[in-house]
Backbone as CSV, one residue per row, in Angstrom:
resi,resn,N_x,N_y,N_z,CA_x,CA_y,CA_z,C_x,C_y,C_z
1,UNK,-17.061,-3.994,4.913,-15.891,-3.433,5.213,-14.924,-4.048,5.972
2,UNK,-13.834,-4.743,5.157,-13.211,-5.341,5.957,-11.939,-4.324,6.161
3,UNK,-10.809,-4.739,8.025,-9.455,-3.628,7.649,-8.596,-5.324,6.162
4,UNK,-7.746,-5.036,6.307,-6.265,-5.254,5.619,-5.055,-4.953,6.287
5,UNK,-4.242,-5.750,7.394,-2.918,-5.033,6.357,-2.038,-5.844,5.900
6,UNK,-1.201,-5.240,5.243,-0.732,-4.987,3.747,0.792,-4.823,4.577
7,UNK,2.092,-6.069,4.431,3.307,-5.692,4.258,3.860,-3.881,3.889
8,UNK,5.065,-3.914,4.548,4.777,-1.927,4.456,5.814,-2.164,2.705
9,UNK,5.448,-1.089,2.905,5.625,-0.647,1.039,7.073,-0.763,0.902
10,UNK,7.928,-0.361,1.310,9.499,-0.528,1.581,9.564,-2.134,1.615
11,UNK,8.998,-2.847,1.650,9.445,-4.387,1.881,8.812,-5.011,0.286
12,UNK,8.456,-4.012,-0.484,7.967,-4.303,-1.903,8.730,-4.020,-3.136
13,UNK,9.798,-2.386,-2.436,10.401,-1.901,-2.886,11.833,-2.003,-3.278
14,UNK,12.222,-3.038,-2.808,13.508,-3.193,-2.960,13.716,-4.859,-3.264
15,UNK,14.222,-5.296,-3.579,14.762,-6.780,-3.799,15.895,-6.911,-3.154
16,UNK,16.805,-6.162,-2.983,18.017,-7.076,-1.909,17.200,-6.905,-0.021
17,UNK,15.781,-6.443,-0.374,15.819,-7.284,1.512,15.096,-8.083,1.282
18,UNK,15.922,-9.333,2.269,15.834,-10.487,2.099,16.358,-11.157,2.904
19,UNK,15.621,-10.746,4.140,15.489,-10.919,5.672,14.438,-12.578,5.881
20,UNK,13.873,-12.464,5.143,12.636,-13.172,5.182,12.801,-13.731,3.667
21,UNK,13.456,-15.454,3.214,12.969,-16.511,2.199,11.469,-16.425,1.554
22,UNK,11.964,-16.478,0.238,10.000,-16.967,-0.572,9.446,-17.743,0.578
23,UNK,10.280,-18.482,0.780,9.274,-19.592,1.958,9.403,-19.853,2.996
24,UNK,9.702,-18.462,3.674,9.582,-17.724,5.391,8.207,-17.475,4.482
25,UNK,7.936,-16.143,4.253,6.861,-16.180,3.295,5.365,-16.670,3.092
26,UNK,6.418,-17.602,2.622,4.247,-19.011,2.088,4.365,-19.600,3.378
27,UNK,5.717,-19.937,4.430,4.916,-20.918,5.499,4.289,-19.378,6.499
28,UNK,4.472,-18.026,6.071,4.282,-17.410,7.332,2.108,-17.766,6.491
29,UNK,2.423,-17.866,4.995,0.789,-16.897,3.982,0.336,-18.365,4.881
30,UNK,1.025,-19.594,4.913,0.151,-21.025,5.264,-0.454,-20.694,6.677
31,UNK,0.281,-19.723,7.535,-0.244,-19.959,9.051,-1.324,-18.982,9.162
32,UNK,-1.592,-17.974,7.816,-2.632,-16.878,8.511,-3.492,-17.443,7.682
33,UNK,-3.341,-18.498,6.356,-4.996,-18.814,5.913,-5.151,-19.687,6.942
34,UNK,-4.635,-20.266,7.948,-5.134,-20.922,8.965,-5.821,-21.017,9.952
35,UNK,-5.791,-19.631,9.806,-5.961,-18.936,10.923,-6.972,-17.874,10.731
36,UNK,-7.701,-18.190,9.361,-8.825,-18.039,8.660,-8.357,-16.773,8.169
37,UNK,-7.716,-16.119,8.167,-7.398,-15.003,6.786,-6.764,-14.767,5.879
38,UNK,-7.348,-14.014,5.155,-7.154,-13.700,3.394,-5.933,-13.525,3.301
39,UNK,-4.919,-13.976,2.206,-3.762,-13.883,2.583,-3.402,-13.070,0.455
40,UNK,-2.914,-12.056,0.394,-2.609,-11.719,-0.869,-1.265,-11.767,-0.837
41,UNK,-0.493,-12.283,-2.187,1.082,-11.919,-2.387,1.145,-10.744,-3.232
42,UNK,2.323,-9.785,-2.708,2.513,-8.863,-4.027,3.669,-8.683,-3.899
43,UNK,3.589,-7.931,-5.160,4.911,-8.316,-6.125,5.789,-6.727,-5.964
44,UNK,7.424,-6.939,-6.305,7.889,-5.988,-6.409,7.502,-4.220,-7.153
45,UNK,7.181,-3.340,-7.018,6.992,-2.521,-7.533,8.470,-2.369,-8.367
46,UNK,9.588,-2.447,-8.550,10.479,-1.495,-9.395,11.542,-3.339,-9.497
47,UNK,11.121,-3.415,-10.955,11.940,-4.578,-10.862,13.759,-4.381,-12.023
48,UNK,14.361,-4.767,-11.330,15.168,-3.489,-11.945,16.899,-5.092,-11.801
49,UNK,16.720,-6.450,-12.054,17.373,-7.812,-12.760,16.572,-8.863,-12.654
50,UNK,18.007,-9.655,-13.458,17.073,-11.098,-14.100,16.528,-12.188,-12.704
51,UNK,17.000,-11.591,-11.909,16.280,-11.981,-10.900,15.268,-11.905,-9.759
52,UNK,15.309,-9.939,-10.306,13.496,-9.591,-9.675,13.162,-11.032,-10.158
53,UNK,12.750,-10.317,-11.657,11.971,-11.213,-12.428,11.785,-12.900,-12.464
54,UNK,12.525,-13.336,-12.692,12.641,-14.593,-11.500,11.745,-14.732,-10.297
55,UNK,11.675,-13.922,-9.438,11.144,-14.342,-8.053,9.898,-13.939,-9.019
56,UNK,9.181,-12.004,-9.050,8.249,-12.316,-10.253,7.829,-13.622,-10.605
57,UNK,8.409,-14.332,-11.360,7.474,-15.512,-12.026,6.963,-16.637,-11.159
58,UNK,7.731,-16.753,-10.236,7.446,-17.471,-9.060,6.398,-17.388,-8.057
59,UNK,6.146,-15.805,-7.817,5.128,-15.685,-7.151,3.747,-15.305,-8.166
60,UNK,3.919,-15.352,-9.352,2.908,-15.393,-10.134,1.925,-16.700,-10.395
61,UNK,3.110,-17.758,-10.204,3.200,-19.095,-10.883,2.478,-19.714,-9.513
62,UNK,2.310,-19.364,-8.494,2.050,-20.203,-7.518,0.422,-20.876,-7.872
63,UNK,0.064,-21.883,-6.801,-1.725,-22.176,-7.025,-2.225,-21.861,-6.134
64,UNK,-1.656,-21.474,-4.672,-2.314,-21.122,-3.277,-3.186,-19.963,-3.067
65,UNK,-1.782,-18.459,-3.734,-2.673,-17.531,-3.412,-2.970,-16.292,-4.396
66,UNK,-4.036,-15.336,-3.780,-3.533,-14.502,-4.770,-3.005,-13.775,-4.798
67,UNK,-2.664,-13.070,-6.079,-1.359,-12.368,-6.461,-2.145,-10.670,-6.466
68,UNK,-1.302,-9.495,-5.996,-1.240,-8.353,-6.314,-0.449,-7.738,-6.967
69,UNK,-1.032,-7.579,-8.105,0.395,-6.346,-9.337,0.673,-5.670,-9.295
70,UNK,1.974,-5.624,-8.744,2.121,-3.610,-8.797,2.838,-3.240,-9.881
71,UNK,3.414,-3.805,-10.947,3.493,-3.209,-12.261,3.425,-4.569,-13.512
72,UNK,3.409,-3.135,-14.948,2.716,-4.351,-15.997,3.339,-5.771,-15.958
73,UNK,4.678,-5.908,-15.855,5.045,-7.134,-15.942,4.207,-8.207,-15.403
74,UNK,4.194,-8.291,-14.331,3.029,-8.877,-13.103,2.057,-8.945,-14.110
75,UNK,1.366,-8.210,-14.370,-0.273,-8.380,-15.141,-0.337,-8.928,-16.639
76,UNK,0.870,-8.471,-16.821,1.246,-9.297,-18.300,1.487,-10.911,-17.459
77,UNK,2.175,-11.365,-16.460,2.128,-13.113,-16.502,0.614,-13.347,-15.572
78,UNK,0.094,-12.895,-15.139,-0.961,-13.113,-15.060,-2.377,-12.928,-15.641
79,UNK,-2.529,-12.211,-16.179,-3.615,-11.997,-17.383,-4.712,-12.904,-17.845
80,UNK,-4.901,-13.567,-17.566,-6.193,-14.361,-18.133,-5.932,-15.930,-17.589
81,UNK,-4.748,-16.324,-16.829,-5.091,-16.768,-16.215,-5.886,-17.092,-14.092
82,UNK,-5.235,-16.023,-14.158,-5.817,-16.132,-12.407,-6.231,-15.335,-12.709
83,UNK,-7.504,-15.017,-11.470,-7.351,-13.238,-10.595,-6.351,-12.777,-9.658
84,UNK,-6.807,-11.462,-10.129,-5.626,-10.755,-9.672,-6.301,-9.492,-8.659
85,UNK,-5.472,-9.199,-8.290,-4.926,-7.180,-7.031,-4.553,-6.641,-8.214
86,UNK,-5.072,-5.536,-8.816,-4.246,-4.684,-9.158,-3.525,-3.380,-8.281
87,UNK,-2.225,-3.202,-8.038,-2.291,-2.602,-6.849,-2.256,-1.091,-7.302
88,UNK,-1.508,-0.328,-5.862,-1.658,0.752,-6.507,-0.723,1.612,-6.952
89,UNK,-0.052,0.602,-7.279,1.531,0.718,-8.514,0.982,1.054,-9.602
90,UNK,-0.656,0.666,-10.283,-0.364,0.535,-11.534,-1.121,1.907,-11.614
91,UNK,-1.221,2.418,-13.071,-1.340,3.722,-13.029,-2.531,3.742,-12.928
92,UNK,-3.392,3.640,-12.632,-5.267,3.028,-12.731,-6.336,4.469,-12.415
93,UNK,-6.154,5.729,-13.408,-7.263,6.893,-12.897,-8.741,7.175,-13.377
94,UNK,-8.695,6.081,-14.411,-10.241,6.239,-15.043,-10.820,5.290,-15.212
95,UNK,-11.568,4.646,-15.452,-12.756,3.882,-15.790,-12.608,2.981,-16.547
96,UNK,-11.851,3.057,-17.750,-11.179,3.010,-18.770,-10.204,1.826,-18.730
97,UNK,-9.182,2.153,-17.874,-7.987,1.522,-17.607,-8.140,0.330,-16.502
98,UNK,-10.010,1.313,-15.655,-10.377,0.178,-14.636,-11.273,-1.568,-15.214
99,UNK,-12.260,-0.494,-16.427,-12.407,-1.933,-17.204,-11.632,-3.525,-18.037
100,UNK,-10.517,-2.124,-18.104,-9.642,-2.573,-18.953,-8.538,-4.066,-18.331
101,UNK,-7.838,-3.271,-16.789,-8.162,-4.728,-15.550,-8.778,-5.636,-15.373
102,UNK,-9.806,-5.172,-15.539,-10.657,-6.376,-15.437,-11.553,-7.123,-16.000
103,UNK,-11.106,-6.841,-17.418,-11.151,-7.505,-18.454,-9.688,-8.163,-18.204
104,UNK,-8.333,-8.323,-17.994,-7.644,-9.035,-17.969,-7.494,-10.203,-16.880
105,UNK,-8.471,-9.499,-15.946,-8.683,-10.697,-14.347,-8.614,-10.442,-13.444
106,UNK,-8.386,-8.792,-13.345,-8.662,-8.414,-11.893,-9.706,-8.195,-10.963
107,UNK,-10.114,-8.947,-9.901,-11.005,-8.618,-9.311,-10.616,-7.715,-8.610
108,UNK,-9.891,-6.981,-7.975,-9.552,-5.904,-6.726,-9.132,-4.794,-7.151
109,UNK,-8.768,-3.460,-6.881,-7.715,-2.323,-7.279,-7.934,-2.192,-6.191
110,UNK,-7.015,-1.112,-5.751,-6.316,-0.402,-5.206,-6.231,0.984,-5.802
111,UNK,-6.625,2.098,-5.205,-6.088,2.953,-6.108,-4.767,3.916,-6.245
112,UNK,-4.241,4.305,-6.664,-3.392,5.157,-6.297,-4.036,5.747,-5.649
113,UNK,-2.426,6.235,-4.153,-2.815,7.123,-3.333,-3.035,8.377,-3.061
114,UNK,-2.737,9.422,-4.593,-3.519,10.308,-5.216,-4.147,10.688,-5.053
115,UNK,-5.312,10.124,-5.637,-6.569,9.792,-6.142,-7.326,10.903,-5.164
116,UNK,-8.187,11.150,-5.224,-9.242,11.920,-4.310,-10.037,10.922,-4.356
117,UNK,-11.169,11.360,-2.996,-11.599,10.698,-2.901,-13.168,10.426,-4.238
118,UNK,-13.325,12.367,-4.180,-14.096,12.348,-5.744,-14.456,11.611,-6.456
119,UNK,-12.587,11.402,-7.042,-12.062,10.703,-8.386,-12.803,8.884,-8.094
120,UNK,-12.488,8.474,-6.927,-12.752,7.064,-6.531,-13.854,7.414,-6.705
121,UNK,-15.270,7.311,-5.946,-16.302,8.098,-5.545,-16.935,7.633,-7.677
122,UNK,-16.335,8.411,-8.088,-17.042,8.204,-9.987,-16.499,7.111,-10.140
123,UNK,-15.512,6.271,-10.477,-15.228,5.102,-10.679,-15.851,4.300,-9.512
124,UNK,-16.225,3.942,-8.382,-16.547,3.160,-7.650,-18.565,3.042,-8.513
125,UNK,-18.991,4.284,-9.448,-19.887,4.149,-9.525,-20.283,3.626,-10.914
126,UNK,-18.854,3.651,-11.788,-19.020,2.582,-12.774,-17.465,1.443,-13.073
127,UNK,-17.525,0.954,-12.195,-17.061,0.075,-11.990,-16.884,-1.344,-12.042
128,UNK,-16.507,-2.183,-12.985,-16.967,-3.439,-13.202,-17.547,-4.323,-12.199
129,UNK,-18.708,-4.927,-12.658,-19.569,-5.780,-11.941,-18.125,-7.065,-11.054
130,UNK,-18.222,-7.155,-9.572,-17.918,-8.265,-9.152,-15.988,-7.036,-9.105
131,UNK,-15.664,-6.265,-8.961,-14.778,-5.578,-8.929,-14.921,-4.609,-7.630
132,UNK,-13.128,-5.740,-6.813,-13.447,-4.640,-5.499,-12.805,-3.464,-5.075
133,UNK,-12.899,-3.229,-4.616,-11.978,-1.757,-4.082,-10.907,-2.353,-2.838
134,UNK,-9.961,-1.772,-2.538,-9.144,-1.122,-2.134,-8.876,0.019,-1.459
135,UNK,-8.471,0.830,-0.376,-7.728,2.019,-0.413,-7.181,1.211,1.171
136,UNK,-5.790,3.129,0.626,-4.502,3.325,2.161,-5.500,3.718,2.363
137,UNK,-5.360,3.550,3.768,-5.930,4.482,4.751,-5.101,4.339,6.227
138,UNK,-4.388,3.830,6.421,-3.142,4.499,7.653,-2.129,4.038,6.790
139,UNK,-1.004,4.732,7.367,0.914,4.481,7.158,1.115,5.397,6.934
140,UNK,2.179,5.180,6.084,3.304,6.607,5.070,3.697,6.285,3.814
141,UNK,3.137,6.902,3.194,2.327,6.631,1.789,3.586,6.350,1.006
142,UNK,3.704,5.866,-0.544,4.395,5.295,-1.005,3.610,6.770,-2.192
143,UNK,5.376,7.839,-2.446,4.765,8.760,-2.800,5.672,8.119,-4.212
144,UNK,6.419,7.644,-4.762,7.610,7.010,-5.733,8.728,6.390,-5.101
145,UNK,9.476,6.345,-7.305,10.678,4.610,-6.630,11.891,5.201,-7.488
146,UNK,12.858,4.899,-7.079,13.814,4.847,-7.648,15.035,4.327,-8.006
147,UNK,16.125,4.083,-9.361,16.959,2.941,-9.446,18.146,3.319,-8.025
148,UNK,18.213,4.554,-7.846,19.138,4.538,-6.803,18.388,4.486,-5.562
149,UNK,19.373,4.073,-4.430,19.020,4.342,-3.260,19.251,5.182,-2.147
150,UNK,17.965,6.092,-1.911,18.455,7.808,-1.026,18.931,7.309,-0.051
151,UNK,18.757,6.288,1.018,19.269,5.574,1.921,21.333,5.400,1.694
152,UNK,21.727,4.723,0.675,22.583,4.736,0.285,23.313,5.709,-0.106
153,UNK,22.371,6.619,-0.546,23.288,7.610,-1.573,23.665,8.895,-0.306
154,UNK,22.502,8.894,0.500,22.640,9.923,1.970,23.798,9.579,3.261
155,UNK,24.456,8.171,2.892,25.679,7.615,3.509,26.997,7.716,2.769
156,UNK,26.514,8.380,1.252,27.601,8.152,0.609,28.157,7.003,-0.204
157,UNK,27.279,5.878,0.110,27.963,4.785,-0.475,27.247,4.286,-1.416
158,UNK,28.215,3.427,-2.392,27.446,3.131,-3.794,25.881,1.804,-3.535
159,UNK,25.085,2.115,-4.152,23.381,0.934,-3.591,24.119,-0.486,-4.013
160,UNK,25.591,-0.909,-4.761,25.020,-2.308,-4.747,26.609,-2.836,-3.151
161,UNK,26.684,-1.211,-2.099,27.227,-1.900,-0.953,26.617,-0.928,0.411
162,UNK,25.061,-1.565,-0.122,24.747,-1.040,0.586,24.253,-1.046,2.420
163,UNK,24.456,-2.729,2.199,24.926,-3.515,3.241,23.583,-3.247,3.994
164,UNK,22.532,-3.400,3.003,20.900,-3.143,3.524,20.796,-2.147,5.010
165,UNK,21.837,-0.779,4.900,21.327,-0.130,5.876,20.318,0.772,6.092
166,UNK,19.382,0.876,5.505,18.301,0.798,5.216,17.334,0.098,7.082
167,UNK,17.703,-1.064,6.712,16.987,-1.251,8.010,17.217,-0.531,9.280
168,UNK,18.444,-0.121,9.722,18.573,0.200,10.380,18.057,1.066,11.426
169,UNK,17.398,2.095,10.082,15.989,3.156,10.158,14.681,2.331,10.126
170,UNK,14.210,1.546,10.941,12.876,1.203,10.411,11.804,1.880,9.758
171,UNK,12.325,3.166,10.692,10.856,4.060,9.701,11.511,4.835,8.977
172,UNK,12.738,4.788,7.941,13.710,5.672,7.664,13.582,7.151,7.554
173,UNK,14.225,7.665,6.842,15.120,8.914,7.648,14.517,9.766,7.151
174,UNK,13.781,10.870,7.991,13.199,11.974,7.626,13.279,13.318,7.319
175,UNK,13.123,13.912,6.206,13.448,14.815,5.476,12.285,16.310,5.873
176,UNK,13.492,17.653,6.643,12.799,18.504,6.475,12.512,20.036,5.373
177,UNK,11.617,20.583,5.627,11.675,21.572,4.981,12.631,22.752,6.011
178,UNK,12.964,24.162,5.216,13.675,24.557,5.735,13.299,25.773,6.937
179,UNK,11.837,25.183,7.022,10.634,25.956,8.326,10.365,24.830,9.096
180,UNK,11.672,23.513,9.054,11.613,22.544,10.160,10.129,21.518,10.111
181,UNK,9.891,21.745,8.595,8.608,20.629,9.088,9.468,19.334,7.924
182,UNK,8.255,18.672,9.063,8.657,17.563,7.663,7.871,16.844,6.752
183,UNK,8.968,17.247,5.517,8.185,17.011,4.317,8.038,15.574,4.104
184,UNK,9.176,14.764,3.967,8.939,13.280,3.023,10.415,12.791,4.378
185,UNK,9.317,11.243,3.875,10.579,10.477,4.377,10.973,9.299,3.603
186,UNK,12.523,9.306,3.244,13.533,8.355,2.499,13.579,6.895,3.549
187,UNK,13.437,5.727,2.602,13.504,4.743,3.063,14.027,3.745,2.012
188,UNK,15.419,3.081,2.074,15.580,3.107,0.408,15.783,3.407,-0.655
189,UNK,15.220,3.003,-2.032,14.788,3.701,-2.966,13.413,4.006,-3.147
190,UNK,12.686,3.821,-1.843,11.476,4.895,-1.860,11.273,5.964,-1.312
191,UNK,10.977,6.490,-1.489,10.411,8.126,-1.029,8.816,8.335,-0.845
192,UNK,8.307,8.026,1.053,7.487,8.184,1.249,7.007,9.210,2.256
193,UNK,6.000,9.634,2.551,5.377,10.760,2.934,5.683,11.604,4.085
194,UNK,5.569,12.141,4.929,6.534,12.477,5.763,5.882,11.668,7.637
195,UNK,4.988,12.177,7.556,3.677,11.864,8.185,2.946,10.683,7.905
196,UNK,2.349,9.730,8.513,1.298,9.033,8.449,0.446,9.424,7.933
197,UNK,-0.304,8.725,6.479,-1.510,8.690,6.855,-2.962,8.311,7.309
198,UNK,-3.918,9.143,7.388,-5.092,8.711,8.324,-5.954,8.530,8.174
199,UNK,-7.039,7.637,7.410,-8.511,8.393,7.181,-9.447,7.128,7.872
200,UNK,-8.920,7.424,9.044,-10.021,6.319,10.385,-11.143,7.242,9.943
201,UNK,-10.721,8.883,10.309,-12.073,10.090,10.374,-13.121,9.529,8.774
202,UNK,-12.486,8.869,7.628,-13.146,8.867,6.489,-14.182,7.819,6.827
203,UNK,-14.363,6.289,7.531,-14.544,4.860,7.089,-16.203,5.689,7.401
204,UNK,-16.877,6.334,7.588,-18.433,6.134,7.578,-18.219,6.686,5.776
205,UNK,-17.507,7.499,5.206,-17.794,8.288,3.932,-17.097,6.889,3.051
206,UNK,-16.319,5.809,3.536,-16.486,4.665,2.471,-17.100,4.041,2.229
207,UNK,-17.933,3.639,3.367,-18.719,2.459,3.624,-19.891,3.461,2.759
208,UNK,-20.276,4.464,3.038,-20.974,5.021,2.062,-20.726,4.947,0.533
209,UNK,-19.293,4.666,-0.187,-19.238,4.726,-1.167,-19.082,3.314,-1.675
210,UNK,-18.688,2.491,-0.732,-19.052,1.158,-1.338,-17.347,0.466,-1.012
211,UNK,-16.578,0.895,-0.124,-15.760,0.598,-0.313,-15.293,-0.524,0.776
212,UNK,-15.042,-1.903,0.096,-14.596,-2.889,1.002,-13.414,-3.039,1.744
213,UNK,-12.462,-2.546,1.287,-11.471,-3.040,1.874,-10.569,-1.756,2.407
214,UNK,-9.835,-1.610,3.594,-9.046,-0.196,3.855,-7.747,-1.204,4.762
215,UNK,-6.961,-0.359,3.756,-5.430,-0.853,3.414,-4.949,-0.767,5.030
216,UNK,-3.780,-1.381,5.908,-3.212,-0.309,6.773,-1.443,-1.684,6.555
217,UNK,-0.654,-0.344,6.392,0.253,-0.621,6.503,1.031,-0.532,7.738
218,UNK,1.391,-2.051,8.109,1.815,-2.344,9.675,3.126,-0.899,10.423
219,UNK,3.101,-1.104,11.170,3.713,0.434,11.959,5.188,-0.169,12.625
220,UNK,6.280,0.904,12.890,6.910,-0.248,14.001,6.387,-0.050,14.972
221,UNK,5.291,0.525,15.743,4.757,0.281,17.358,3.671,0.183,16.907
222,UNK,2.502,-0.579,17.517,0.944,-0.459,17.932,0.058,-1.025,16.569
223,UNK,0.696,-1.160,15.847,-0.065,-2.090,15.034,-1.670,-2.063,14.545
224,UNK,-1.311,-3.037,15.715,-2.747,-4.330,16.409,-3.639,-3.443,16.758
225,UNK,-2.953,-2.514,18.004,-4.089,-1.365,18.371,-4.872,-0.595,17.285
226,UNK,-4.457,-0.032,16.175,-4.911,0.701,15.375,-5.531,-0.308,14.028
227,UNK,-5.100,-1.218,14.168,-6.188,-2.460,13.254,-7.544,-2.299,14.068
228,UNK,-7.395,-2.678,15.461,-8.648,-2.408,16.231,-9.690,-1.271,16.071
229,UNK,-8.686,0.117,16.457,-9.503,1.002,16.033,-10.178,1.194,14.984
230,UNK,-9.848,0.783,13.648,-10.270,0.840,12.616,-11.654,0.084,12.452
231,UNK,-11.695,-0.909,12.690,-12.941,-2.310,12.753,-13.813,-2.077,13.965
232,UNK,-13.628,-1.032,15.481,-14.166,-0.458,15.496,-15.240,0.612,15.120
233,UNK,-14.353,1.740,14.399,-15.022,2.642,13.612,-15.560,2.274,12.161
234,UNK,-15.543,1.192,11.591,-16.150,0.448,10.335,-17.719,-0.023,11.278
235,UNK,-17.111,-1.048,12.858,-17.819,-1.148,12.786,-19.097,-0.323,13.439
236,UNK,-18.711,0.926,13.605,-19.649,2.409,14.240,-19.906,2.288,15.644
237,UNK,-18.622,1.896,16.256,-18.610,1.356,17.425,-17.843,3.035,18.504
238,UNK,-16.616,3.028,17.849,-15.685,4.608,18.677,-14.633,4.461,17.795
239,UNK,-13.997,5.936,18.227,-13.439,6.074,17.630,-12.276,7.238,18.093
240,UNK,-10.877,6.216,18.508,-10.172,6.328,19.568,-9.284,8.207,19.490
241,UNK,-9.352,8.848,19.481,-9.213,10.122,19.933,-7.570,10.511,20.330
242,UNK,-7.220,9.365,20.955,-5.488,9.367,19.961,-5.009,9.325,19.248
243,UNK,-5.197,8.138,18.146,-5.048,8.574,17.112,-4.733,9.518,16.556
244,UNK,-6.798,9.868,16.448,-6.828,11.858,15.488,-6.093,12.253,16.249
245,UNK,-5.243,12.801,17.240,-4.119,13.894,18.006,-2.775,13.253,17.207
246,UNK,-2.049,12.503,17.086,-1.306,11.481,16.579,-0.836,12.622,15.028
247,UNK,0.317,13.461,14.971,0.440,14.139,13.488,0.478,13.273,12.172
248,UNK,-0.535,13.707,11.343,-1.045,12.815,10.305,-1.085,13.630,9.049
249,UNK,-1.561,13.107,8.100,-1.927,13.828,7.097,-3.328,12.809,6.318
250,UNK,-4.141,13.521,5.267,-5.514,13.496,4.689,-5.340,13.874,3.671
251,UNK,-4.789,14.902,2.911,-5.005,16.176,1.957,-5.176,15.399,0.331
252,UNK,-4.582,14.491,0.615,-5.189,13.614,-1.535,-6.475,13.187,-1.725
253,UNK,-6.721,12.756,-0.407,-8.317,12.106,0.236,-9.057,12.903,-0.367
254,UNK,-9.024,14.578,0.044,-9.961,15.920,-0.157,-9.930,16.215,-1.297
255,UNK,-8.704,15.976,-1.995,-8.576,16.838,-3.443,-7.453,18.092,-3.034
256,UNK,-6.418,17.835,-1.999,-5.823,18.713,-1.052,-4.300,18.792,-1.004
257,UNK,-3.187,19.424,-1.518,-1.699,18.522,-1.127,-2.006,18.117,0.092
258,UNK,-1.438,16.627,-0.258,-1.216,15.385,0.817,-0.538,15.443,1.706
259,UNK,0.232,16.718,1.764,0.732,16.171,3.461,-0.335,17.093,4.099
260,UNK,-1.314,18.023,4.174,-2.528,18.036,4.985,-3.043,17.466,5.930
261,UNK,-4.027,18.000,6.618,-4.766,17.539,7.077,-5.950,17.580,7.789
262,UNK,-7.340,17.628,7.260,-8.529,18.082,7.433,-9.543,17.054,8.103
263,UNK,-9.886,17.862,9.646,-10.566,17.012,9.803,-12.334,16.599,9.085
264,UNK,-12.691,15.887,9.728,-13.872,15.220,9.111,-14.994,14.795,9.848
265,UNK,-15.748,14.001,10.090,-17.047,13.426,11.393,-17.238,12.358,10.307
266,UNK,-16.499,11.074,10.790,-17.555,9.653,10.011,-18.793,8.907,10.669
267,UNK,-19.310,9.941,10.289,-21.211,9.847,9.896,-21.227,9.177,8.540
């Protein structure tokens, strides 16, 4: 089982975030490839303008890198032409849908973040031949998207005049319950979990299930150490207790409310 670092999902949600141009991303992809890494280009989960569609067409037409489809328009462009990854924002909840995606050319799928381990395990037993499975294992969970911008609305400005103010909050803006418990994180047009998901303790179970890749969403700090810790857990060497003490959630994995955390043993 390998560990894959995936661009923060907020970068995949709003087309206005263009600090890096497409050429810049491709340059980074080329350097990563030269370093022996597998590169996957992800598409937007929410298309809102013709310019978004044009960018999608260019990404899907690239001849060098596999593409992760995060909505069905991307699947339509890729189907029957090249292998692709079915991203977590494709509603794949049963074996029939997974088989259909495989027929269209998917060679890897990322289960929706709310799917419990029991369901993923069932789908593992019936997944099409040569289909890989990648599980979102660390980071703020992408829960929903909206054509409205939560950050702009919170500042009482229109979305078209947002001035990319979401970038001022690199970890998003927390939302709290009346009991002062962190519930959600606003990040542009995306609503994320209030605290990061952490499936570090579940690596042993994932290995037994035949999970191929764990996905790590980059954090503002310590992403390198997080990746190394997951590699160590996959190799069976050690688990960082410090990472386990940090506020985290794993409820969805256990079929519980997503914001909860259940201790498990990595055996």
